[in-house]
C-alpha positions as CSV (number, residue, x, y, z in Angstrom):
1,M,0.0,0.0,0.0
2,P,1.5,3.4,-1.0
3,K,2.7,5.6,1.9
4,G,0.2,8.1,3.1
5,D,-3.0,6.2,2.0
6,K,-5.3,5.1,4.7
7,P,-7.5,2.1,4.3
8,V,-11.3,2.5,4.4
9,R,-12.7,1.2,7.7
10,Q,-16.3,0.1,8.2
11,A,-17.4,-0.5,11.7
12,Q,-20.7,-2.4,12.3
13,G,-23.0,-0.5,14.6
14,K,-25.7,-2.0,16.7
15,A,-29.0,-2.8,15.1
16,K,-31.8,-0.4,16.0
17,T,-35.5,-0.3,15.3
18,V,-37.2,2.6,13.6
19,F,-40.7,3.2,12.5
20,V,-41.1,4.4,8.8
21,C,-44.2,5.9,7.2
22,K,-45.1,3.9,4.2
23,Q,-46.6,7.0,2.5
24,C,-43.9,9.6,2.8
25,G,-40.9,7.8,4.3
26,H,-40.8,9.8,7.5
27,E,-38.9,8.1,10.3
28,E,-39.5,8.1,14.0
29,L,-37.9,6.2,16.9
30,R,-41.4,5.2,18.3
31,W,-44.7,4.3,16.7
32,L,-47.1,7.1,16.1
33,G,-50.8,6.9,15.2
34,R,-50.5,9.8,12.7
35,C,-47.5,10.7,10.6
36,P,-46.3,14.3,11.2
37,G,-45.0,14.5,7.7
38,C,-48.0,13.6,5.5
39,Q,-50.7,13.5,8.2
40,E,-51.7,9.9,7.2
41,W,-53.2,7.7,9.9
42,N,-51.8,4.2,10.8
43,S,-49.0,4.4,8.2
44,F,-46.0,3.5,10.4
45,F,-44.4,0.1,10.2
46,E,-41.4,-1.3,12.2
47,Q,-38.1,-1.7,10.5
48,S,-34.6,-2.8,11.7
49,V,-31.6,-0.8,10.6
50,L,-28.0,-1.8,11.0
51,A,-25.9,1.3,11.5
52,Q,-22.6,1.5,9.7
53,V,-19.8,3.9,10.5
54,T,-17.5,4.6,7.5
55,T,-14.3,6.6,7.6
56,R,-12.5,7.7,4.4
57,K,-9.7,9.9,3.3
58,T,-10.7,13.5,3.1
59,A,-9.0,13.9,-0.3
60,A,-11.2,11.2,-1.8
61,L,-14.5,12.7,-0.9
62,G,-16.6,14.2,-3.8
63,N,-15.5,16.0,-6.9
64,L,-13.1,18.9,-7.1
65,P,-14.7,22.4,-7.4
66,Q,-14.9,23.9,-10.9
67,E,-15.4,27.4,-12.0
68,L,-18.8,28.0,-13.6
69,S,-17.3,29.7,-16.7
70,Q,-15.1,26.6,-17.3
71,V,-18.0,24.1,-17.1
72,S,-18.7,22.4,-20.5
73,T,-22.3,21.7,-21.6
74,E,-21.5,19.8,-24.7
75,A,-22.1,16.5,-23.0
76,A,-25.7,17.5,-22.2
77,D,-26.9,17.4,-25.8
78,R,-30.3,15.9,-26.1
79,F,-31.0,12.7,-28.0
80,P,-34.2,13.2,-30.0
81,L,-36.4,10.2,-30.9
82,P,-38.6,9.8,-33.9
83,L,-41.5,10.1,-31.6
84,G,-42.5,13.8,-31.5
85,E,-45.0,13.6,-28.6
86,F,-42.4,11.9,-26.4
87,N,-39.8,14.5,-27.3
88,R,-42.2,17.3,-26.5
89,V,-42.8,16.0,-22.9
90,L,-39.1,15.6,-22.2
91,G,-38.3,19.1,-23.6
92,G,-36.8,18.1,-26.9
93,G,-35.3,14.6,-26.3
94,I,-33.5,12.3,-23.8
95,V,-30.7,14.0,-21.8
96,P,-27.6,11.8,-21.2
97,G,-27.2,11.0,-17.5
98,S,-30.8,11.9,-16.6
99,L,-33.1,9.8,-14.3
100,V,-36.7,9.8,-15.4
101,L,-39.6,8.4,-13.5
102,I,-42.8,7.3,-15.2
103,G,-46.0,6.4,-13.3
104,G,-49.5,5.4,-14.2
105,D,-52.3,3.1,-13.4
106,P,-51.8,-0.7,-13.9
107,G,-52.4,-1.6,-17.5
108,I,-52.3,2.0,-18.8
109,G,-49.3,1.2,-21.1
110,K,-46.2,2.2,-19.2
111,S,-44.2,-0.9,-20.2
112,T,-45.5,-0.7,-23.8
113,L,-44.4,2.9,-24.2
114,L,-40.9,2.3,-22.8
115,L,-40.5,-0.8,-24.8
116,Q,-41.2,1.3,-27.9
117,V,-38.8,3.9,-26.8
118,A,-36.2,1.2,-26.2
119,A,-36.7,-0.1,-29.7
120,L,-36.3,3.4,-31.2
121,V,-33.0,4.0,-29.3
122,A,-31.7,0.5,-30.4
123,E,-32.5,1.4,-34.0
124,A,-30.4,4.7,-33.7
125,P,-28.3,2.5,-33.4
126,G,-27.5,2.2,-29.7
127,R,-27.6,-0.4,-27.0
128,V,-30.5,-0.6,-24.6
129,V,-30.8,-2.7,-21.4
130,Y,-34.4,-3.4,-20.5
131,V,-34.6,-4.8,-16.9
132,S,-37.8,-6.6,-16.1
133,G,-38.3,-7.4,-12.4
134,E,-41.9,-8.4,-12.8
135,E,-41.9,-10.5,-16.0
136,T,-39.7,-13.1,-17.6
137,S,-37.7,-12.4,-20.7
138,R,-40.1,-14.6,-22.6
139,Q,-43.1,-12.6,-21.6
140,T,-41.3,-9.4,-22.6
141,K,-40.4,-11.0,-25.9
142,L,-44.1,-11.8,-26.6
143,R,-45.1,-8.2,-26.1
144,A,-42.3,-7.1,-28.4
145,E,-43.6,-9.4,-31.1
146,R,-47.0,-7.9,-30.8
147,L,-45.5,-4.5,-31.2
148,G,-43.5,-5.5,-34.2
149,I,-40.1,-5.0,-32.5
150,A,-37.2,-7.1,-33.8
151,G,-35.0,-6.5,-30.7
152,V,-31.6,-5.9,-32.3
153,N,-29.3,-4.2,-29.8
154,L,-32.1,-4.5,-27.2
155,Y,-30.9,-6.6,-24.3
156,L,-33.5,-8.1,-21.8
157,L,-32.5,-8.8,-18.2
158,A,-34.9,-10.5,-15.9
159,E,-33.2,-9.6,-12.6
160,T,-34.3,-7.9,-9.3
161,D,-30.8,-7.5,-7.7
162,L,-29.9,-3.9,-8.5
163,E,-26.2,-4.5,-7.9
164,A,-26.2,-7.3,-10.5
165,V,-28.2,-5.2,-12.9
166,L,-25.7,-2.3,-12.7
167,S,-22.8,-4.7,-13.1
168,Q,-24.3,-6.2,-16.3
169,A,-25.1,-2.7,-17.6
170,E,-21.5,-1.5,-17.1
171,G,-20.3,-4.5,-19.2
172,L,-22.6,-3.7,-22.1
173,S,-22.0,0.1,-22.1
174,P,-25.6,0.9,-23.1
175,N,-27.1,4.2,-24.4
176,L,-30.3,3.7,-22.3
177,V,-31.3,1.6,-19.2
178,I,-35.0,0.9,-18.4
179,I,-36.0,-0.4,-14.9
180,D,-39.4,-2.1,-14.8
181,S,-40.2,-1.4,-12.0
182,I,-38.5,0.4,-9.2
183,Q,-40.7,-1.5,-6.7
184,A,-39.5,-4.8,-7.9
185,V,-35.7,-4.3,-7.6
186,H,-33.8,-4.3,-4.3
187,L,-30.3,-3.8,-2.9
188,P,-29.0,-6.8,-0.9
189,E,-27.3,-4.7,1.8
190,V,-30.5,-2.9,2.7
191,D,-32.4,-4.8,5.4
192,A,-35.9,-4.2,4.0
193,P,-38.2,-6.1,1.6
194,P,-38.5,-5.1,-2.0
195,G,-41.0,-2.4,-2.6
196,S,-40.7,-0.9,0.9
197,V,-40.1,2.7,1.4
198,T,-36.4,2.2,2.3
199,Q,-35.7,-0.1,-0.6
200,V,-37.4,2.2,-3.2
201,R,-35.5,5.3,-1.9
202,E,-32.1,3.6,-1.7
203,C,-32.5,2.0,-5.1
204,T,-33.4,5.3,-6.7
205,L,-30.4,7.0,-5.1
206,R,-28.2,4.2,-6.4
207,L,-29.6,4.6,-9.9
208,M,-29.1,8.4,-9.8
209,Q,-25.5,8.0,-8.8
210,W,-24.8,5.5,-11.5
211,A,-26.6,7.5,-14.2
212,K,-24.6,10.7,-13.4
213,S,-21.3,8.9,-13.2
214,S,-21.8,6.9,-16.3
215,D,-23.6,9.6,-18.3
216,V,-26.3,7.0,-19.3
217,P,-30.0,8.0,-19.1
218,V,-32.1,5.8,-16.9
219,F,-35.9,5.4,-17.1
220,I,-37.7,3.8,-14.2
221,I,-41.4,2.8,-13.9
222,G,-43.1,3.4,-10.6
223,H,-46.4,2.0,-9.4
224,V,-49.1,4.4,-8.2
225,T,-51.4,4.4,-5.2
226,K,-55.2,4.4,-5.2
227,D,-55.1,8.2,-5.2
228,G,-53.0,8.2,-8.4
229,A,-49.7,9.4,-6.8
230,I,-46.5,7.4,-7.3
231,A,-46.1,4.8,-4.6
232,G,-43.2,5.2,-2.2
233,P,-41.8,8.2,-0.3
234,K,-42.5,11.6,-1.7
235,T,-38.8,12.2,-1.8
236,L,-38.6,9.8,-4.7
237,E,-40.0,12.5,-7.0
238,H,-37.4,15.0,-5.6
239,I,-34.5,12.6,-6.4
240,V,-35.2,12.1,-10.1
241,D,-34.7,14.7,-12.9
242,A,-38.1,14.3,-14.5
243,V,-41.5,12.9,-13.4
244,L,-44.0,11.7,-16.1
245,Y,-47.5,10.4,-15.6
246,L,-49.3,8.3,-18.2
247,E,-53.0,9.0,-17.8
248,G,-56.2,7.9,-19.5
249,E,-59.6,6.4,-19.0
250,S,-59.9,2.6,-19.1
251,F,-62.7,2.9,-21.7
252,S,-60.8,5.4,-23.9
253,A,-58.1,4.6,-26.4
254,Y,-56.3,7.9,-25.8
255,R,-53.4,8.2,-23.4
256,L,-51.9,11.4,-22.1
257,L,-48.2,11.6,-21.1
258,R,-48.0,14.5,-18.7
259,C,-44.8,16.1,-17.3
260,V,-45.1,17.4,-13.7
261,K,-41.4,17.9,-13.1
262,N,-38.5,18.4,-15.5
263,R,-35.1,19.8,-14.7
264,F,-34.2,20.1,-18.4
265,G,-37.4,21.7,-19.7
266,S,-40.8,23.1,-19.0
267,T,-43.4,21.4,-16.9
268,N,-47.0,20.7,-17.6
269,E,-46.3,19.6,-21.1
270,I,-48.4,16.7,-22.4
271,G,-48.0,14.2,-25.2
272,I,-51.1,12.5,-26.6
273,F,-51.1,9.0,-27.8
274,E,-53.7,6.5,-29.0
275,M,-53.6,2.8,-28.0
276,K,-53.7,0.6,-31.1
277,G,-52.8,-3.0,-32.0
278,Q,-49.2,-1.9,-32.8
279,G,-48.8,-0.1,-29.5
280,L,-49.1,3.6,-28.6
281,V,-49.3,5.8,-31.7
282,E,-48.9,9.6,-31.4
283,V,-51.8,11.8,-32.3
284,E,-50.8,14.4,-34.8
285,N,-53.9,16.6,-34.5
286,P,-55.2,16.3,-30.9
287,S,-57.9,19.0,-31.2
288,M,-59.4,17.3,-34.2
289,A,-59.4,13.9,-32.4
290,F,-61.1,15.3,-29.3
291,L,-63.8,17.0,-31.4
292,S,-64.4,14.2,-34.0
293,Q,-67.5,12.8,-32.3
294,R,-69.1,16.2,-31.3
295,P,-72.6,16.5,-32.7
296,S,-73.7,19.7,-34.3
297,E,-75.9,22.1,-32.3
298,A,-75.8,19.8,-29.3
299,I,-77.5,21.0,-26.1
300,G,-75.1,21.5,-23.2
301,S,-71.9,21.1,-25.4
302,V,-69.3,23.8,-25.9
303,V,-65.8,24.0,-27.4
304,V,-63.1,25.6,-25.2
305,P,-59.5,26.4,-26.4
306,V,-57.3,25.5,-23.4
307,L,-53.5,25.5,-23.0
308,E,-51.7,22.3,-21.9
309,G,-48.1,23.5,-21.3
310,S,-47.2,25.4,-24.5
311,R,-49.8,23.6,-26.6
312,P,-53.2,25.0,-27.4
313,L,-56.0,22.4,-27.6
314,L,-59.7,22.5,-28.4
315,V,-61.7,20.3,-26.0
316,E,-65.4,19.7,-25.7
317,V,-67.1,20.5,-22.3
318,Q,-70.5,18.9,-21.7
319,A,-73.0,19.6,-19.1
320,L,-76.3,18.1,-18.1
321,T,-78.9,19.5,-15.6
322,N,-81.8,17.4,-14.4
323,P,-84.4,18.0,-11.6
324,T,-83.1,16.2,-8.5
325,A,-85.1,13.3,-7.1
326,F,-83.7,13.9,-3.6
327,G,-83.7,16.8,-1.2
328,L,-80.0,17.6,-1.8
329,P,-79.0,18.2,-5.5
330,R,-75.8,16.4,-6.7
331,R,-72.8,18.0,-8.4
332,T,-70.6,15.8,-10.4
333,A,-67.3,17.0,-12.1
334,N,-65.4,14.8,-14.5
335,G,-62.2,16.5,-15.7
336,V,-62.8,19.8,-14.0
337,D,-62.2,21.0,-10.4
338,F,-65.2,20.3,-8.2
339,N,-64.8,23.5,-6.2
340,R,-64.7,25.5,-9.5
341,L,-68.0,23.9,-10.5
342,L,-69.6,25.0,-7.3
343,L,-68.3,28.5,-7.9
344,I,-69.7,28.7,-11.4
345,T,-73.0,27.3,-10.3
346,A,-73.3,29.9,-7.5
347,V,-72.6,32.7,-10.0
348,L,-75.2,31.4,-12.5
349,T,-77.8,31.2,-9.7
350,R,-77.0,34.6,-8.2
351,R,-76.1,36.8,-11.1
352,L,-78.2,35.3,-13.9
353,G,-81.2,34.1,-11.9
354,L,-81.0,30.4,-13.0
355,K,-82.8,28.2,-10.5
356,L,-80.1,25.6,-10.1
357,G,-80.8,24.8,-6.5
358,T,-83.1,22.0,-7.4
359,Q,-81.0,20.6,-10.3
360,D,-78.5,17.9,-10.4
361,I,-75.5,19.2,-12.5
362,I,-73.1,16.9,-14.2
363,V,-70.0,18.3,-16.1
364,N,-67.8,16.2,-18.2
365,V,-64.6,16.9,-20.4
366,T,-64.5,14.4,-23.3
367,G,-61.3,12.5,-24.1
368,G,-60.2,12.0,-20.5
369,L,-58.6,15.4,-20.2
370,K,-58.4,17.3,-16.9
371,L,-58.8,21.1,-17.1
372,E,-56.9,22.9,-14.4
373,E,-56.9,26.5,-15.6
374,P,-59.8,28.9,-14.9
375,A,-59.9,29.8,-18.6
376,A,-62.5,27.0,-19.0
377,D,-64.9,28.8,-16.6
378,L,-66.9,30.4,-19.4
379,G,-67.3,27.2,-21.3
380,I,-68.6,25.4,-18.2
381,A,-71.0,28.1,-17.4
382,L,-72.3,28.3,-21.0
383,A,-72.7,24.5,-21.1
384,I,-74.8,24.5,-17.9
385,A,-76.9,27.4,-19.1
386,S,-77.5,25.6,-22.4
387,S,-78.7,22.4,-20.7
388,F,-80.8,24.3,-18.2
389,R,-82.6,26.4,-20.8
390,D,-82.7,23.5,-23.3
391,A,-81.1,25.8,-26.0
392,P,-78.2,24.7,-28.3
393,I,-74.9,26.5,-28.6
394,D,-73.7,27.8,-32.0
395,P,-71.6,24.8,-33.3
396,A,-69.2,27.3,-35.0
397,L,-68.5,29.1,-31.7
398,A,-65.6,28.6,-29.3
399,V,-65.6,30.3,-25.9
400,V,-62.8,31.0,-23.4
401,G,-62.7,33.2,-20.3
402,E,-62.5,33.2,-16.5
403,V,-65.6,34.0,-14.5
404,G,-65.4,36.2,-11.4
405,L,-67.8,36.1,-8.4
406,S,-69.5,39.3,-9.6
407,G,-70.3,37.7,-12.9
408,E,-67.6,39.6,-14.8
409,L,-65.4,38.0,-17.4
410,R,-61.6,38.2,-16.7
411,A,-58.8,38.0,-19.2
412,V,-56.9,34.8,-19.9
413,P,-53.2,34.4,-20.9
414,Q,-52.1,33.8,-24.5
415,L,-55.5,34.6,-25.9
416,E,-54.1,35.0,-29.4
417,R,-52.8,31.4,-29.6
418,R,-56.1,30.1,-28.5
419,V,-58.0,32.0,-31.1
420,N,-55.5,30.9,-33.8
421,E,-56.1,27.2,-32.9
422,A,-59.9,27.7,-33.1
423,A,-59.5,29.4,-36.5
424,R,-57.3,26.6,-37.7
425,L,-60.0,24.0,-37.0
426,G,-62.7,26.0,-38.9
427,F,-64.5,27.8,-36.1
428,K,-66.1,31.1,-37.3
429,R,-66.6,32.9,-34.0
430,C,-64.8,33.0,-30.7
431,L,-66.4,34.4,-27.5
432,V,-63.7,36.1,-25.3
433,P,-63.6,38.5,-22.3
434,K,-63.7,42.1,-23.2
435,T,-60.7,42.8,-21.1
436,G,-57.5,41.9,-23.0
437,S,-59.4,41.2,-26.3
438,S,-57.2,43.5,-28.4
439,I,-55.3,40.9,-30.3
440,I,-54.4,40.2,-33.9
441,V,-57.4,38.2,-35.3
442,P,-56.6,35.7,-38.0
443,E,-58.6,35.5,-41.2
444,G,-61.8,33.4,-41.1
445,I,-62.8,34.0,-37.5
446,K,-64.6,36.8,-35.7
447,V,-63.8,37.6,-32.1
448,I,-66.9,38.5,-29.9
449,A,-66.0,40.4,-26.7
450,A,-68.3,40.2,-23.6
451,G,-67.9,42.0,-20.3
452,T,-70.2,39.9,-18.2
453,L,-71.4,36.3,-18.0
454,R,-75.0,37.6,-18.7
455,E,-73.8,39.1,-22.0
456,A,-71.9,35.9,-22.9
457,V,-74.9,33.7,-22.3
458,G,-77.1,35.9,-24.5
459,V,-74.6,35.7,-27.3
460,G,-73.7,32.0,-27.0
461,L,-77.1,30.4,-26.8
462,L,-79.2,30.0,-29.9
463,R,-82.8,30.8,-29.5
464,D,-85.2,27.9,-29.5
465,K,-87.4,28.9,-32.5
466,S,-90.2,26.5,-31.8
467,R,-90.5,27.7,-28.2
468,S,-90.5,31.4,-29.3
469,E,-93.2,30.7,-31.9
470,T,-95.3,28.9,-29.3
471,E,-95.0,31.7,-26.8
472,Q,-96.0,34.3,-29.5
473,E,-99.1,32.2,-30.5
474,S,-100.2,31.9,-26.9
């Protein structure tokens, strides 16, 4: 041993017992009925931890400091795939050395999507290691045959020992590593069962260290809880570089890949796919796909131009009102915020005089989309008023605007891009708030400005001719 070098010493400590929250990973020395971290009840479980004391040379700790002006960014060039929707969500392509977490409901298509991504990287050409901890290599091969994937330069590894996985990966020098799933792999030195909070956290940290040191991107699949959040500690989402969710209704063929965290790009971007026999196929014109089954002059149906990240989309909002059969009317919101629905209902009742207190109200967004922004308020209000008055909405009209408690219409951001999207799909008129309506209007569409919700309802609803003639005759 060279002079001056000190050996690394590891001293085994005494085993101790801690209580870990299975929801957020918070640790306590004694059992608690309620977790102080996530406020979940009865979530602590007992776990034994063997303490280790490690001493190392001070000179060997970490990397050397480097001046910011001397740091090179050439190694961080993205690797774009011939899958535009996937590139959009990641911010332009795969970043070398990044750690990406993908979650979603069981059977939604997470493994199918990543197997397609692996095949595209392998065709680049490049080597891909696909680690399956829940299926055998034969089962993965059968899925690949259904997707029409030949599998050249795509290596399958049915292994749950993470150390063995990383050892095999280093020998192959891959361009991409996929872990399916993080709850199935484990580290032998961690005294906890696979899928536990400790194992999930330690495995993710180990993968992050390996990805950064080897400059190889790693994609990991994570299970979700019954609430739709990724299972395991909340710190799992803070460790990774990007968090993607694959969403969609079980009865719908459309799948939405949503980005909620991205250290290398913007968040809240979405990619839209359609599940077919050959796998997930990207939807080139999402607005047209969401409106393809919309009937003309439908009662309680309105088109709203919304923004999903940097992308404008036209979606259909439907509403149905019906006299309640019970003392307390029901409010059902699918794809919109429930509290926002209550606010709009109160404004319609108070400011427009619609007697909705005895009506069941159901609001639905077609295609499985979830609208978060208040720009869809006017569309929801117009759909409810259309259903309540049994009057259709102009099929060539798109509406957008935020509704205030006084019944006023408030401006929405990037109004010009929304109007351009409506004009591109052939809409002739667009109902917008009067405030902020001074935009460059494209050819073929007329912008109608309204200051209040009452004005907007008067413009948007078509008169029921038969009812008007009946009233005049009487």
